[in-house]
Steps between C-alpha positions, in 0.01 A plus 500: 500500500233367739323751725685355801835564322432862424710725739293702753608838359414378152177336607370854637611670170333229287180526701510882461541475123224234472269727687598787285408329156259233613187649386498694174226742374326447181714609210789615726864408437790550737881535494697386800878535529671286763846638592790338679873525511723240325461164683200645700272198422317683210473180274384274782242756605356531148477123466322471840259759365456307173401206720217714643355583150256273322356166600523443875657843568373806684518717185248391234640511151385327167845516348841530676820574308847503639785643292861584584734785386825362390800743481635363161162569344482862588592626156224291339169696488215279628727215616331461843151527356575236248438237777130617549256248371274761343789636292673169390469571137810398297370694187478832684716774361566841653454606863375787693395528857151630429417247234625220730274628775209506265569153372497361850169679591343370195566141573437505888158337570279700736347328790262602780719507806870517590784598265469403131878502465796515747838566350812474729825615361795390706827702471330788318836687547654253251213499255504687165350845520230425239353208709489705820335793315246268351399355832477848657273594200292177549430595866417864410275465192129487557307182399257249624763256606633520849886463473752495794861564400764439773858612430791363718771768504843501657532857638882526508747649261776245575585223259335185645567226244836371385565366158717203439786722379512686838330811364168618641149568376368846582148564613236640278436860387463734812270737306258212415509395864386842600220515239376155604489601869298810409254299299449235766180463704686342784871471588604224749843519655610174651656540842824358609477168692430532873634294783200269490573408144861367544403226744293290260764554230765379741289201630449369146876476475545334834629809669394643837661850512522694825309834494820694497622324186149555331545873556845498370398304191220733426720806530769347280249399234292810504194288559506359142367151462749371249799621708367344810432168331841488344673586820319224687619258237852636475617541863565170666267423791775492755641839385191688632629456848848652431536835664740624232293379210535737196188455299574458134317655198221272362617337178231663273555857636877440498497406131291801405728740702815347352348543156411850577850580630660345196284716270649806652803691374832474689443825704153423609593141578795597713290763680237244582764270650636782709163599636442125598835498687427827683148380610649179643750707692262739657180325617371830641538702175198650352626473143861546368667821394553484122827693534633228722387227282642670198837547663514125608392385151739750327201632298536854360153566341305377820178684397472304176593181675225551757248578235580191302489277815168656608343443146595140544313477825815437710547822679246732671585873527406629848504868438426741214853580430604134476765530776386201690400158365427148607440157356143386466512251781723260701467234230635746241796572733578125563460415128739786393760415770493129414559568137825698575820298503636461856828689416300787342259521788794508759655782298169699515481450874855631543431803297179553687692484833717788379206708365227493758516762772362294786783302662253231617388433140853510375601237754219272387626535138847409610371173662281413194805542271682223677257326744769305714590525874692822567555591853607858430197567283273337756631733770437811279151370419420466870638850582284656230200306621561649850492838364178439309344360811605812701304706237188269523554354153441153605420354165836615356666373819346159462619463141850586596503257795378214285777558253746542785382160641567327167838675466613384836752224516462456886194282579411684828544845331280385214227389742519823708457706187212280387329559836547873460372492150184316625461757763534780260247337256244498781579858589439589132173304496615240257368203714459247222869540400611481868286187549684323206808502720323385813605132485865599433524746787340255749792260423760752596662535840284652764595863560316805639480640142362179356225470767419874461450461133291205534287674766465804290378291196247324750363839604425629143350157422254528802657220706534632865592175677782442253613851530493494871725192525751628245534845637523396860771247396674788307510717806626220724791451261607859425765675711399864507851624612692320241259540212268797568392539146361138491347552837317808369374300195364232726330745733350686199350167378348456841351853455326376184379192663360704789332741266327212318391370837370843591697502826590859567722459792715233314526739213644770720730262699658348187534822317690647803726206491582539138575866537702446806736220361563671157375849472484644146501157307226428253350245755506766770336750275213261398442397861485868601244559223269234635556587870269805493210270409550304816522823698170623345317173546616498862294816547752793438405616144611847549857396588511254205397765241774737646755217478423436125524871426854502667610174323399625166681813542825308579477267185582610149241431243543157339425136528595483877249777572231291330458291822457806719254671252287182484482465883432866533219472259346217676525690831344815350208285385450369844539853644204648302725658246410313179608791279856482615474112492394516138803708401748287694364169405478586123865593519600179679297285278674623195849446627532144385527614136828655591657195626362522854325242704184342354414386851487845638316619189236237571447609849462862368243381243298326744471811736477728192182303401354552857579879483320510168211320642440702811523831289240380259714426186368138479592448130862583569485291820372201300761550234794529747380202710444276192841579346656453847325164560616380154859610565511363849393153367740504207797611727403238761436760781200304636520704820331794335234349286221513761574876553438570143199276480340679796471817299387320187231302687365821664474697179336213309251443776411867548452527107273185508730279308436196711684242302823696484470595862458140597798403283716760660399403854587144428824592344584710821406209723699241306811436695436770759538270800860622575604852579263742673557754220336239264223373745367853586447638155350159381245535792434865426441414123248227599325730750475782237329257265262379767420851608416603149270204466337613840615169641586618845533156654763440231677819602523380866629164384771656280612740775461295812856361475635841523357534852718213622811548707741461205351798340545750779742788469578607146191359338254697713725814522302806383552582134692200358227241450140650466296216621377557876202716383410253240491221758314714755242602238444132406466404856220749553316398181498129593363577846805481721485843645673410828791355322516809279500726806793319663695478178440872418608619853833329451578662168340839595754529782793433267376747235445778755844427663681544156268791384450314170219684318400245229509213746293699748251595225457138389448392855255779559301388196483144648410639838216695329372175353510353860300787639251489228443119557410590865261778381710784641471733195663806679814302587507347165469834320773647721739202400425538129544883506835461688615241236414737211671796688822290544489387122425852376864622456615155368481383130324172595194501276409131560502542873261798476268314284488215744413738791223659308355175393488365866372831627219491250406153578493571874276814440256300279477219769421768763219636274680815393418434141548849356827550668611150413412576135736795487791313666449191283496719181834640614634148542359410164668784320834416661478127408402596160803716456723221629337242257369294790204350315432258769433770755322727253247210467479471882448874537222471250329233688534695825349805329214284371454354843478849644240601232550873538624635172466178288353554157246221443449486125386138541452284814505131410272423800301807609367320804843501660666782683837621388666315787311181410603525134875512601448215739312302229775566243774380731328186615402421143870527411581207731604704818408357841315705769816556675680616189223737414501639863863566475470657151225741611618547858179351644434222749432156373164514679418818302586320179275210583215742584540663158521162330170381670321807367657458160380133467151603599477802259645305202313171569815291520598238756878456474819672394518289183154611393599866574809457298301363200244783527774770503671336203182556281511800266321823629163562340519767218 
């Protein structure tokens, strides 16, 4: 394969392996094991590596040997090694691993550089044991020759190769596998394919798959190369657009699975078939009860059957007692089901319908047993879906409604149920699946429900104009007196739209409408859950907190309460109670695992990450935001991607990981031109990165849009979006003191009116900067001390560090170097505890510039003062005078004054000469 054809994920892994083995030491040998699941691209990867070895490659090698392990030769000692040129001796008799290794070492010529011998064994799991042992010994025995042995090993227990007679080859000896891994110098595990890998594979076959189908394909195939390639070649191009497309099992995997099933005894085979049927019937199940499967399969000795099927790699036990099992992956389920005769499969579904305790799952099995229009069954399915929706189990409701739509003989009823199913899918957070039905829903007759569902989908996809049009039209069409339940749903969708637009008054207005027309309905409950956020953003946080306490007391624990808990957690974060926020948001974030709403869980994860950030648990914040961003993308919930990336950007920037920070900032900005709840965090992420770089002009550019009329109200409400102090601070540092003063007055008044402590503290810190820039140290000191007093009872470690840093800079500029030294040391300790390497370095520069308690073991230029040394270092790194001034909280004229003296002292005439001088090594 040419370099251009190597998939991006594999290219990175290949580069890493080449870097790992590219330069051997004299007399050193190495053993590398490359692992991948069956069909994971192991053979192709090893052959790409072979192309890098020898002449023209990046891995220098005098001799390169490729051998293959063949399953039918496993019982022949030395069969794989017989293909090696150094050992091709027809007259040889007898075989031992040690003697084979010694024979190879004896005939390998020793060169001056590179590897003397590279041996790559493909499919080592199929090779005879003696050959594998010999190669391991070869890489482990000392000698003058430099030998690299690379073993490709399939790391699964499932049979992966089908014989012609329908039986299967098993994989190699598990004990040998463990010994080889223990002996290896390096173990490389090939990752599943990523999104970026599928596009080139599809394009080579003339396909242009939508992003939603790429995600679905990757999920179905487990990211395995062979499965993906075979699916692209098996499914007809036109079928990819079909919303009800059932992805088949790829042919190679299907043959292997059928062979593995055929090799089982009757009980184990029937049990596997029953598990496949139960998994199909219950999409939300986390495994299948063995007792249910055994009852459906009429198996008595279930434990023995499970053990046999697990040994064959078909079932995975999910608990120590073996009470719950599942098939390995969706492909295994599809292959097993396809191999069951239709009549037998129908009988299994009917038995399942009688056995499973959940009526919803039982109804699905009834439909699958005889998938034809059945008006009575469709009515029962819809009724059960309504019950599930009332409990907040939107994913289960969606599955029932989709089946109900297909079971409906009446076209209008079928369409109405499909619309309800799409609405439930969005509620569950399964946007890709909902979007697959978009074209079909748009062809249906216009109704309030249809427009509300389309508007709802537009909201979570981050398309405000489309959502506005559809939701307005839905409200125009609905008759609240005749159909209050639908009116409440439409009003609740308006609440979500207003929330995403950050319009507090609209949130309250539409929530009140939803509750008024249909109190107690799921739509009214969710509208009430969001209403408090609008009340708080409107300025009455105390009332909002009390309302949430009352609302939580009225609702039983469960999935419906998830909405209220999430919103309450968000509010507590805004209300300076991050500890309560952490507890509530962790609870709401986990609810999607129990069949709740992934959409609500994503909101909870976004604000959980912020709660973790402000309380100083940055590793947890980064993990939460990273997982949330990935889940938001995969689920199609683009609305919340910028919110996740804001936290990621800020943590990366403060840690000094500039590449990752820039990537996160761009990811947050991509597509963030729609809803305000997308635009605001994207701006905050960019501002955080600019501030960490001491690019205060960049901060002003990023945040200036938030000062425009569209952003007034919720976006500058105290506590919700912590940006006004960042903007004011940047205005001061770029020399716009008058603008900073006017801006601060507006926000100080709002913070005081709402008695919001952290907002007041942040603004006091910015006001201290302002006073310091005017030379009024007493006023500045009072502001900084007030900020610290307000923050003292709050667990906001990062905010306290920011205040100390600004206070120390202000004291240093005022000539109070000893006092500045103590304050800056406090800031440094706080930043160090947080892991904010960027600001630890800035504190060090400030302390050096102050020159009070700096230990000078070596001064690179003794002629310079400590202040001049810091200025010289920053200018030599490429900073402009204005950037240096902002970094050190000096005026640009002062920086130029220092620079003139630096040039004179060091005998240089330009910034480039200064940079060249500073790059020279210090004298010893």
